[in-house]
C-alpha positions in Angstrom: 4.5 -11.8 15.9 1.0 -10.9 17.2 -1.2 -13.8 16.4 -1.8 -16.8 18.5 -1.0 -20.3 17.2 -4.6 -20.9 16.5 -5.0 -17.7 14.6 -1.8 -18.5 12.6 -3.2 -21.8 11.6 -6.6 -20.7 10.7 -5.7 -17.5 9.0 -2.1 -17.0 8.2 -1.4 -20.5 6.6 -4.1 -20.3 3.9 -3.0 -16.7 3.2 0.6 -17.8 2.9 -0.3 -20.6 0.5 -2.3 -18.1 -1.7 -5.5 -20.1 -0.9 -7.2 -17.0 0.6 -7.1 -13.3 0.2 -6.7 -10.8 3.0 -7.8 -7.0 3.3 -6.5 -4.2 5.6 -9.2 -2.0 7.0 -7.6 1.0 8.8 -8.6 4.0 6.7 -11.9 5.8 7.2 -13.8 8.6 5.6 -12.3 11.0 8.1 -9.2 9.1 9.0 -6.4 8.8 6.4 -3.1 10.0 7.3 -4.6 10.8 10.6 -5.0 7.1 11.1 -5.7 7.2 15.0 -9.0 9.2 14.2 -11.0 6.2 14.3 -14.9 6.2 14.5 -15.5 2.5 14.0 -16.4 1.1 17.4 -16.1 -2.3 19.0 -18.4 -3.0 22.0 -17.9 -6.1 24.3 -20.8 -8.5 24.3 -20.0 -11.7 26.4 -17.4 -13.7 24.6 -17.6 -11.4 21.4 -17.3 -7.8 20.3 -19.9 -6.1 18.3 -18.5 -3.8 15.6 -20.0 -0.8 13.8 -18.5 1.8 11.4 -17.2 2.4 7.9 -13.8 1.6 6.3 -12.6 3.3 3.2 -10.0 2.3 0.4 -10.2 -1.3 1.3 -8.2 -3.3 -1.2 -9.8 -6.6 -2.1 -13.0 -5.5 -0.4 -15.8 -7.7 -1.0 -13.4 -10.4 -2.3 -11.3 -11.0 0.9 -11.5 -14.1 3.1 -10.4 -12.2 6.1 -10.3 -8.6 6.9 -7.7 -7.1 9.4 -9.8 -4.3 11.0 -9.1 -1.6 13.5 -11.8 -0.4 15.9 -12.1 1.7 19.0 -12.7 -0.3 22.1 -12.7 2.4 24.8 -10.3 5.3 26.0 -7.2 5.1 28.0 -5.4 8.2 29.4 -7.5 10.5 27.4 -6.7 8.6 24.1 -8.7 6.2 22.0 -8.0 2.5 22.7 -7.8 0.9 19.4 -7.7 -3.0 18.9 -7.2 -5.1 15.9 -9.7 -7.7 14.9 -9.6 -10.6 12.5 -13.2 -10.3 10.7 -14.0 -13.2 8.5 -15.3 -12.5 5.0 -19.0 -13.3 4.8 -19.8 -12.2 8.4 -23.3 -11.0 8.6 -23.4 -7.2 8.6 -20.1 -6.8 6.7 -21.1 -5.3 3.1 -19.6 -3.3 0.3 -21.2 0.1 0.5 -19.5 1.4 -2.8 -16.8 0.4 -5.2 -14.1 2.9 -6.2 -13.8 3.6 -9.7 -10.0 4.2 -9.8 -7.7 6.2 -12.0 -5.2 3.2 -12.1 -4.4 -0.2 -10.6 -7.8 -1.4 -11.6 -7.0 -5.1 -11.5 -7.9 -5.1 -7.8 -11.1 -4.1 -6.3 -11.2 -1.2 -3.9 -14.1 -0.7 -1.8 -15.8 1.4 1.0 -17.0 -1.3 3.6 -19.8 -1.0 6.0 -19.8 -2.7 9.3 -23.3 -3.0 10.9 -23.6 -4.9 14.2 -20.8 -7.3 13.1 -20.3 -10.1 15.8 -16.5 -11.0 16.1 -15.4 -13.6 18.7 -12.8 -12.4 21.3 -10.6 -15.3 19.8 -10.3 -13.1 16.7 -8.7 -10.1 18.5 -5.3 -9.8 17.1 -2.6 -9.0 19.6 -3.7 -7.4 22.9 -6.7 -5.2 23.5 -5.6 -1.7 22.8 -2.6 -2.7 20.8 -4.4 -2.2 17.3 -2.0 0.7 16.2 1.1 -1.3 16.9 -0.4 -4.1 14.8 -1.3 -1.6 12.1 2.1 0.2 12.0 3.9 -3.1 11.9 1.8 -4.0 9.0 2.6 -0.7 7.3 6.2 -1.3 7.6 5.9 -4.5 5.5 3.3 -2.8 3.2 5.7 0.2 2.6 8.5 -2.2 1.3 5.8 -3.9 -0.8 4.8 -0.7 -2.4 8.4 0.2 -3.0 9.0 -3.0 -4.8 5.7 -2.5 -6.8 6.9 1.0 -7.6 10.3 -0.3 -8.9 8.4 -2.7 -11.0 6.2 -0.2 -12.6 9.2 2.1 -13.2 11.2 -0.7 -14.8 8.4 -1.5 -17.1 8.0 2.1 -18.2 11.9 2.5 -18.6 11.8 -0.7 -20.8 8.9 0.6 -23.0 10.7 3.9 -23.4 13.9 2.6 -24.4 12.3 0.2 -27.0 10.3 2.9 -28.4 13.2 5.3 -28.6 15.1 2.7 -30.7 12.1 2.1 -33.1 10.6 5.5 -33.5 12.4 7.8 -36.1 12.4 11.5 -36.5 14.4 13.7 -38.6 15.7 10.6 -40.4 17.0 8.8 -37.4 15.8 6.8 -34.3 15.0 9.3 -31.5 17.3 7.3 -29.3 20.3 8.9 -31.3 19.2 12.2 -29.9 21.2 13.4 -26.8 18.0 14.8 -25.1 16.5 11.3 -25.2 19.6 9.6 -24.2 20.0 11.8 -21.1 16.4 11.3 -20.0 16.9 7.5 -20.3 20.2 7.6 -18.3 18.4 9.4 -15.6 15.5 7.1 -15.5 17.8 4.0 -15.5 19.9 5.6 -12.6 16.9 6.3 -10.5 15.2 2.9 -11.1 18.5 1.1 -10.1 18.9 3.2 -7.0 15.2 2.7 -5.9 15.6 -0.9 -6.4 18.8 -1.2 -4.2 17.2 0.9 -1.5 14.2 -1.3 -1.5 16.3 -4.4 -1.2 18.2 -2.8 1.7 14.9 -2.2 3.5 13.7 -5.7 2.8 17.1 -7.3 4.0 16.6 -5.1 7.2 13.2 -6.4 7.9 14.4 -10.0 7.5 17.1 -9.3 9.9 14.9 -7.7 12.6 16.8 -4.6 12.4 15.3 -1.9 14.7 15.6 0.8 12.0 13.5 -1.1 9.6 10.7 1.4 9.8 12.8 4.4 8.9 14.3 2.6 5.8 10.9 1.2 4.7 9.8 4.8 4.6 12.9 5.7 2.6 12.4 2.9 0.2 8.7 3.7 -0.2 9.2 7.5 -0.6 12.1 7.2 -3.1 10.6 4.3 -5.2 7.2 5.7 -5.4 8.6 9.3 -6.5 10.8 7.6 -8.8 8.0 5.6 -10.5 6.0 8.8 -11.0 9.0 10.7 -12.4 10.0 7.7 -14.7 6.5 7.1 -16.1 6.0 10.8 -16.8 9.3 10.8 -18.7 8.2 7.6 -20.6 5.1 9.2 -21.6 7.1 12.2 -22.8 9.5 10.2 -24.9 6.5 8.6 -26.5 5.1 12.1 -27.5 1.6 12.1 -28.5 1.5 8.3 -28.7 2.2 8.3 -24.9 -1.3 9.9 -24.4 -3.0 6.9 -26.2 -4.2 3.7 -24.7 -2.6 1.9 -27.6 0.7 2.2 -25.6 1.5 0.7 -22.2 3.1 3.7 -20.9 -0.3 5.4 -20.4 -1.3 2.7 -18.1 1.9 2.7 -16.1 1.6 6.4 -15.7 -2.0 6.0 -14.1 -0.8 3.0 -12.1 2.2 4.9 -10.5 0.2 7.9 -9.3 -1.3 6.2 -6.2 2.0 4.9 -4.9 2.9 8.3 -3.4 -0.4 8.2 -1.5 -1.4 4.8 -0.2 0.5 3.1 2.6 1.3 6.5 3.7 1.7 9.7 1.7 5.1 11.0 0.7 4.6 13.8 3.2 4.1 11.1 6.0 7.1 9.3 4.9 9.2 12.4 5.3 7.8 12.7 8.9 8.6 9.2 9.7 12.2 9.5 8.2 13.0 12.7 9.9 11.9 11.3 13.3 14.0 8.2 12.8 17.2 10.0 11.9 16.6 12.7 14.6 15.4 10.0 17.2 12.3 12.0 18.0 
């Protein structure tokens, strides 16, 4: 909804086909939940902009073909004017300054990216000048539904592992699945996973329909599904007992992978702010 037809053909089509990888560059060392506190600058230079700054927690950093990057292009009414840029991978001056050694979700590379005198043509401005946060927040709505779906997947995997383990593991002469304490854990886990799945599907259907309340429901889905993933994975480890603390069992990995879901794409605390504003119409 923001790109020109030329931008869509050049960037969106290969991304949609899976031929290229994209990256989202919003966070900075001092700008996490306070996303507008940007220090990366873009200075006009003829038919281009020159970008300088640092971006943190960039998924696919160093691997992406295009980086959706937010930078300050000036001030308007006492506020920073933030603009979105499509920075092509391999652009001179775009480098990986450090690779994060993460607790979980280690299959994707997460980096800090340095932007040093990067030249970006004006044709690669996404949306209008000063409309960067509108682009960013629109992306976050989509991303939050995606993280909700990811969280449901992790939680379902942990539930399946816990259920199977409870049937196989014996204690006091019977499978631990025969004990009511374990049964109640599994019942609560299954109920929460199903509720998270349905809320995620509701948010996704609202997005498809162009519903104006999508942002609120995307935050609801992201909040509930991510918190559910953390609770379910913790219970899955508990059901495994000491074995759950061992890397020989998958629940240990799911527990680590789930932890970030309440943090990225907006923390649980931020989601509650978005939801409350949405229902109170603030």
